[in-house]
C-alpha positions as CSV (number, residue, x, y, z in Angstrom):
1,M,8.2,-9.4,-20.9
2,T,10.2,-10.8,-23.8
3,L,13.3,-8.8,-24.7
4,S,12.8,-7.3,-28.2
5,W,15.7,-7.7,-30.6
6,K,15.6,-4.0,-31.1
7,A,16.0,-3.2,-27.4
8,K,19.4,-1.6,-26.4
9,E,18.7,-2.2,-22.7
10,A,16.9,-4.8,-20.6
11,T,15.1,-4.7,-17.3
12,I,16.2,-7.3,-14.7
13,G,13.2,-9.4,-15.5
14,E,13.9,-9.3,-19.3
15,L,17.5,-10.2,-18.7
16,A,16.6,-13.0,-16.4
17,E,14.1,-14.4,-18.8
18,R,16.4,-14.2,-21.9
19,S,19.5,-15.5,-20.1
20,G,17.8,-18.2,-18.0
21,V,19.4,-16.9,-14.9
22,P,17.2,-15.9,-11.9
23,A,17.0,-12.2,-11.1
24,S,18.5,-12.9,-7.6
25,A,21.6,-14.4,-9.3
26,L,21.9,-11.3,-11.6
27,R,21.7,-9.0,-8.5
28,F,24.4,-11.3,-6.9
29,Y,26.6,-11.0,-10.0
30,E,26.2,-7.2,-10.0
31,K,27.0,-7.0,-6.3
32,R,30.2,-9.0,-7.0
33,G,31.2,-6.7,-9.8
34,L,30.7,-9.3,-12.6
35,I,28.0,-7.3,-14.4
36,S,26.8,-3.7,-14.1
37,S,23.7,-1.7,-14.7
38,R,22.5,1.8,-14.8
39,R,19.7,3.1,-12.6
40,T,16.6,4.9,-14.0
41,T,15.2,7.9,-12.1
42,G,12.8,5.4,-10.5
43,N,15.9,3.4,-9.3
44,Q,15.2,0.5,-11.6
45,R,18.1,-1.5,-13.1
46,R,18.7,-1.3,-16.8
47,Y,21.3,-3.6,-18.4
48,S,22.9,-3.0,-21.7
49,R,22.1,-5.8,-24.2
50,D,25.7,-7.0,-24.2
51,T,25.2,-8.0,-20.6
52,L,23.6,-11.2,-22.0
53,R,26.9,-12.3,-23.3
54,R,28.7,-11.5,-20.1
55,V,26.1,-13.5,-18.2
56,A,26.5,-16.4,-20.6
57,F,30.3,-16.2,-20.2
58,I,29.9,-16.3,-16.4
59,R,27.5,-19.3,-16.5
60,V,29.7,-21.3,-18.9
61,S,32.7,-20.6,-16.8
62,Q,30.9,-21.6,-13.6
63,R,29.6,-24.8,-15.4
64,V,33.2,-26.0,-15.9
65,G,34.0,-25.2,-12.3
66,I,35.8,-21.9,-12.5
67,P,35.4,-19.9,-9.2
68,L,33.6,-16.5,-9.4
69,A,36.8,-14.7,-8.3
70,A,38.7,-16.1,-11.4
71,I,35.8,-15.2,-13.6
72,R,35.7,-11.6,-12.2
73,E,39.4,-11.3,-12.8
74,A,39.1,-12.4,-16.4
75,L,36.2,-10.0,-17.0
76,S,38.1,-7.2,-15.3
77,L,40.7,-7.4,-18.1
78,L,38.1,-6.3,-20.6
79,P,37.3,-2.6,-21.1
80,E,34.2,-1.6,-19.1
81,G,31.0,-2.7,-20.9
82,R,32.8,-4.5,-23.7
83,T,31.3,-7.8,-24.7
84,P,33.7,-10.8,-24.4
85,T,34.6,-11.9,-27.9
86,R,35.5,-15.4,-29.1
87,A,39.2,-14.4,-28.9
88,D,38.6,-13.3,-25.2
89,W,37.0,-16.7,-24.4
90,T,39.9,-18.6,-26.1
91,R,42.5,-16.7,-24.2
92,V,40.8,-17.1,-20.9
93,S,39.8,-20.7,-21.3
94,T,43.4,-21.5,-22.3
95,S,44.7,-19.9,-19.1
96,W,42.3,-22.1,-17.1
97,R,43.2,-25.3,-18.8
98,A,45.8,-26.5,-16.2
99,D,43.4,-25.9,-13.4
100,L,40.7,-27.8,-15.3
101,D,43.0,-30.7,-16.0
102,E,43.9,-30.9,-12.3
103,R,40.1,-30.9,-11.4
104,I,39.4,-33.6,-13.9
105,T,42.2,-35.7,-12.4
106,Q,40.8,-35.2,-8.9
107,L,37.3,-36.1,-10.0
108,Q,38.5,-39.3,-11.7
109,R,40.4,-40.2,-8.6
110,L,37.2,-39.5,-6.5
111,R,35.1,-41.6,-8.9
112,D,37.6,-44.5,-8.9
113,D,38.3,-44.5,-5.1
114,L,35.0,-43.5,-3.6
115,D,34.0,-47.0,-2.6
116,D,37.5,-47.7,-1.1
117,C,39.2,-46.2,1.9
118,I,39.7,-42.5,1.4
119,G,41.7,-41.8,4.5
120,C,39.0,-39.9,6.3
121,G,39.6,-41.7,9.6
122,C,36.2,-43.4,10.0
123,L,37.8,-46.9,9.6
124,S,34.4,-48.3,8.9
125,L,35.3,-50.2,5.7
126,D,37.2,-53.5,5.7
127,R,39.7,-52.0,3.3
128,C,40.6,-49.2,5.8
129,V,42.5,-51.7,7.9
130,L,44.8,-52.4,4.9
131,A,45.0,-48.9,3.4
132,N,45.1,-46.9,6.6
133,P,45.9,-49.2,9.6
134,H,45.3,-47.6,13.0
135,D,44.3,-44.4,11.1
136,E,48.0,-43.6,10.4
137,L,46.9,-40.9,7.9
138,G,45.2,-39.0,10.8
139,E,48.7,-38.2,12.0
140,R,49.3,-36.3,8.8
141,G,46.2,-34.1,8.8
142,S,42.5,-34.0,8.6
143,G,40.0,-34.8,5.9
144,P,40.0,-37.5,3.1
145,L,43.7,-37.5,2.7
146,R,43.8,-40.1,-0.1
147,L,41.6,-38.0,-2.3
148,L,43.4,-34.7,-1.9
149,P,45.4,-33.7,-5.0
150,Q,48.8,-33.4,-3.2
151,H,48.7,-37.2,-2.5
152,E,50.1,-39.6,-5.0
153,G,48.9,-43.2,-4.9
154,G,47.1,-42.6,-1.6
155,L,50.1,-41.3,0.2
156,C,51.7,-37.9,0.4
157,A,53.8,-37.0,-2.6
158,G,55.9,-34.9,-0.4
159,P,55.8,-31.5,1.3
160,G,53.3,-29.1,-0.2
161,P,50.8,-26.5,0.8
162,D,48.6,-29.1,2.4
163,P,49.5,-29.6,6.1
164,A,48.8,-33.3,5.6
165,C,51.9,-33.5,3.5
166,A,54.1,-32.3,6.4
167,P,56.0,-35.0,8.2
168,A,54.0,-36.5,11.1
169,D,56.4,-35.1,13.8
170,S,56.4,-31.5,12.6
171,A,54.1,-29.0,14.1
């Protein structure tokens, strides 16, 4: 079932084999509008060869943590059926840089503070008594508040979109 280099179109099995992406994921991508196919008279999917690059674009984007909605938005800017070029990838990846930097910061913070009190409210670690006495962070919201990006140095950096950053007496 190997995709011939001469082939202009691929079956779902050929595309799955060549791209390394399961057929179920390809159907999911198609359902979400990330890739498209034409149907034969027997209702079988046929993908244009440039779909391989679109799938690679999707997979690389997912690998660096970009949500499918953002990937779909980026692909929607390309004319239908056009293969993303190097310039397209450069433009899109540059627009994602700030989001990626924020994610990297959050992951580093998670890595560095995972064995410390994270403000989740369990109070099971000895350090929780010092970092979050009497679960004071619980009055500001739910979840691991010290690891959320809006919090600086383990405390709220100020009002923001996270309800945990609102003053404790506001409701």
